C-alpha positions in Angstrom: 82.0 85.9 91.4 83.7 89.1 90.3 81.6 91.7 88.5 82.9 94.5 86.3 82.1 98.2 86.5 83.6 101.3 84.8 85.3 104.2 86.5 86.1 107.5 84.9 88.1 110.6 85.9 85.7 113.4 85.8 88.4 116.1 85.8 89.8 114.8 82.5 87.4 116.6 80.2 84.0 115.5 81.4 81.1 117.5 80.1 77.4 116.8 79.4 77.8 115.3 75.9 80.5 112.9 77.1 78.7 112.0 80.3 75.4 111.2 78.6 77.1 109.1 76.0 79.1 107.2 78.7 76.2 106.6 81.0 74.0 105.2 78.2 76.9 103.0 76.9 77.7 101.5 80.3 74.0 100.7 80.9 73.4 99.3 77.4 76.6 97.3 77.2 76.0 95.3 80.4 78.5 96.6 82.9 77.3 96.4 86.5 78.0 100.0 87.3 79.6 103.4 86.6 81.7 105.4 89.1 83.5 108.7 88.8 86.0 110.8 90.7 85.2 114.1 92.4 87.8 116.7 91.5 87.7 120.4 90.4 90.8 119.9 88.3 93.9 117.8 87.8 97.0 117.8 89.9 98.8 119.8 87.1 97.7 121.8 84.1 96.1 122.0 81.6 92.7 122.4 83.2 89.9 120.6 81.4 86.1 120.3 81.7 85.1 118.8 85.0 81.4 118.3 85.3 80.1 118.6 88.9 79.9 115.2 90.5 76.5 115.3 92.4 74.6 117.0 89.6 75.9 114.4 87.2 74.9 111.6 89.5 71.4 113.0 89.9 71.1 113.0 86.1 72.3 109.4 85.9 69.9 108.3 88.7 66.9 109.6 86.7 68.1 108.5 83.2 69.0 104.8 83.9 67.2 101.8 85.2 69.8 99.2 86.0 73.4 100.2 86.7 74.8 100.9 90.1 76.9 104.1 90.5 78.7 106.3 92.9 81.5 108.6 93.9 85.0 107.2 93.8 85.5 109.1 96.0 84.0 112.5 97.2 86.4 114.3 99.5 85.2 115.6 102.8 87.9 118.2 102.6 85.8 120.3 100.3 82.3 118.9 100.9 80.6 119.3 104.3 79.4 115.9 105.6 75.9 117.2 106.2 75.6 118.3 102.5 77.1 115.1 101.4 74.7 113.0 103.4 71.7 115.0 102.2 72.7 114.7 98.6 73.5 111.1 98.8 70.2 110.1 100.5 68.2 112.1 97.9 70.0 110.6 94.9 69.8 107.1 96.3 66.1 107.5 96.6 65.8 108.9 93.1 67.6 105.9 91.7 65.6 103.4 93.8 68.6 102.3 95.8 71.5 102.1 93.4 74.0 104.6 94.8 77.2 103.7 96.7 78.5 106.7 98.7 82.3 106.7 98.3 84.1 108.9 100.7 87.7 110.1 101.1 89.8 112.5 103.2 91.1 114.5 100.2 94.6 114.5 98.8 95.1 116.8 95.8 96.9 120.0 96.9 96.4 122.0 93.7 92.6 122.0 93.7 92.4 122.9 97.4 94.8 125.8 96.9 93.1 127.0 93.7 89.6 127.0 95.1 90.3 128.0 98.7 89.8 124.8 100.7 91.9 123.8 103.6 93.5 120.4 102.9 95.3 120.2 106.3 98.2 118.0 107.2 97.8 114.2 107.1 97.0 113.8 110.8 94.4 116.6 111.0 93.0 115.7 107.6 92.2 112.2 108.8 90.9 113.4 112.1 88.5 115.6 110.2 87.6 112.7 107.9 86.8 110.5 110.9 84.5 113.1 112.3 82.8 113.4 108.9 82.3 109.6 108.7 80.7 109.7 112.2 78.3 112.4 111.2 77.3 110.8 107.8 76.8 107.4 109.4 74.7 108.9 112.2 72.6 111.0 109.9 71.9 108.1 107.5 71.2 105.5 110.1 69.8 107.3 113.2 66.0 107.6 113.7 66.7 110.3 116.3 68.1 113.8 115.8 71.9 113.9 115.8 73.9 115.9 118.3 77.6 116.0 117.6 80.5 118.1 119.1 83.8 117.6 117.4 86.9 119.7 116.6 85.8 120.3 113.0 82.0 119.8 113.0 79.2 120.5 115.4 75.5 119.4 115.1 72.6 120.2 117.3 69.4 118.1 116.7 70.3 117.5 113.0 68.0 115.2 111.0 67.6 114.1 107.4 64.1 114.9 106.1 62.8 113.1 104.2 64.6 110.1 105.8 66.4 107.7 103.4 64.1 105.1 101.9 66.7 102.5 102.5 66.7 101.7 106.2 70.3 102.9 106.7 70.7 104.9 103.5 73.2 104.1 100.7 76.2 101.9 101.6 79.4 103.7 102.5 82.5 103.0 100.6 86.0 104.0 101.8 88.7 104.0 99.3 92.5 103.8 99.7 95.3 101.4 100.6 96.7 103.0 103.8 97.2 100.4 106.5 97.6 102.9 109.4 94.6 105.2 108.8 92.4 104.1 105.9 91.9 100.4 106.6 91.0 100.9 110.3 88.4 103.5 109.3 87.0 101.1 106.6 86.8 98.3 109.3 84.8 100.7 111.5 82.5 102.5 109.1 82.5 101.0 105.6 80.1 98.7 103.8 82.6 98.5 101.1 86.4 98.9 100.9 87.8 100.1 97.6 91.5 99.3 97.0 93.4 101.3 94.4 95.9 100.0 91.8 97.0 96.8 93.6 98.4 93.6 92.1 97.1 90.2 93.2 99.7 89.8 96.0 99.2 93.3 97.4 95.5 93.0 97.4 95.5 89.7 99.1 97.7 91.1 101.9 95.5 94.1 102.5 92.2 92.2 102.4 93.5 89.8 105.0 94.5 92.7 107.2 91.0 94.2 106.8 89.5 90.9 107.9 91.5 91.2 111.2 90.6 94.8 111.7 86.9 94.1 111.1 86.9 91.4 113.7 88.5 93.8 116.2 85.5 96.1 115.6 83.1 93.2 116.3 82.2 92.9 112.6 82.3 89.8 110.4 84.8 90.2 107.5 81.9 89.4 105.1 80.2 92.6 106.3 82.6 94.6 104.1 82.5 94.2 100.3 85.8 94.2 98.6 86.3 96.2 95.4 89.2 97.8 93.5 89.8 100.6 91.1 92.4 99.5 88.6 94.0 101.1 85.6 93.0 99.6 82.3 94.8 99.4 79.0 92.7 97.4 76.6 93.4 96.7 72.9 91.6 94.7 70.3 94.9 93.1 69.3 98.6 93.0 70.4 99.6 95.9 68.2 97.0 98.1 69.7 97.9 97.1 73.2 101.6 97.8 72.6 100.8 101.2 71.1 98.6 102.2 74.1 101.2 100.9 76.6 103.8 103.1 74.9 101.5 106.1 75.1 100.4 105.5 78.7 103.9 104.8 80.1 105.9 107.1 77.8 108.2 104.2 77.1 109.2 103.9 80.7 107.4 100.6 81.6 106.5 97.4 79.8 103.1 95.8 79.9 104.2 93.4 82.6 105.7 96.2 84.7 102.4 98.1 84.5 100.5 94.9 85.6 102.8 94.7 88.7 101.8 98.3 89.4 98.1 97.4 89.5 96.9 97.9 86.0 95.2 95.3 83.8 96.8 95.4 80.4 96.1 93.5 77.2 93.6 92.0 74.8 90.3 90.7 76.1 91.6 87.2 76.8 94.7 88.5 78.6 92.6 90.8 80.8 90.2 88.0 81.6 93.2 86.0 82.9 94.3 88.9 85.1 90.8 89.5 86.5 90.3 85.8 87.2 93.4 85.9 89.4 91.9 88.8 91.4 88.6 86.9 91.6 90.6 84.1 93.2 91.8 86.2 96.1 88.4 87.6 97.1 87.9 90.7 94.9 84.1 91.1 94.4 84.0 94.1 92.1 86.5 95.8 89.8 86.1 99.3 88.5 88.1 99.6 85.3 89.5 103.1 84.9 88.5 104.2 81.4 90.5 107.3 80.6 89.5 108.0 77.0 86.1 109.6 77.5 85.3 109.6 73.8 86.2 105.9 73.0 82.8 104.4 73.1 83.8 101.9 70.4 86.7 100.6 72.6 84.3 100.3 75.6 82.0 98.2 73.5 84.7 95.9 72.3 86.0 95.5 75.8 82.5 94.7 77.1 82.0 92.0 74.4 85.4 90.4 75.3 85.1 90.5 79.1 81.5 90.4 80.3 80.6 86.9 79.0 83.3 85.6 81.4 82.0 87.6 84.4 78.2 87.7 84.2 76.6 90.2 86.5 74.5 89.1 89.4 72.2 92.1 89.1 
């Protein structure tokens, strides 16, 4: 059964007042979880508030009781895998095991240039990402000190202390749709694969490919949870939906065209139908991308319209 979480873009003006309101609303309204991006800024100006990811997750861990949460995703291109593993283990413990550690290779050129991080070309970026995944997996899961010698990272008797309370630490999520690099890494390392903006047919194709890749790694396909971050345009009525579609697409795409591009669009009943179709092809969790960080009333209306049809298993 599909469950429903919320995803926000932290670089789109997130600050402490907005974050605290959103966290409390997501927990109180009954969504299964809250996830957020990890960016310093957007791909183009203007630059807006962008509350630091891991500090914000530490606050969430200690101020909520129920919701699951995580990074969607934190790039290893500007966060060292040792720091990432240490922070994730600590915050997962603080939340009593509610964190999912979403990891990515990095992609946004502007923030890397502005803040002095080497993004690298695609081949080297993913080679570095693979090394980072090996290190994080080893640190979280190994009971022995980790020795690692790679092209990008070297460890000598590294250990996480205190060790994670969960036997293998928080679950690892790998996000992205790439068939050549991302899905093979998900098949090897991930507890959860997070697709991005796919319609029903495209998701079905990639999740079947992931099944095959998992089996090649000696894993059962059911070992890897399937989730997806989708764009979301919700309106209380048709007029509101049409207005939001026009704003979001600048008049270039219709609601149906946006749905084909991996967004869920419509009133509550229309979105229920779209999510039910994704449920039917094996999607287990959807993270609805909520871009208006101040629209708590809209979030409440959407929860009332959607959640009775997708009761959480938590």
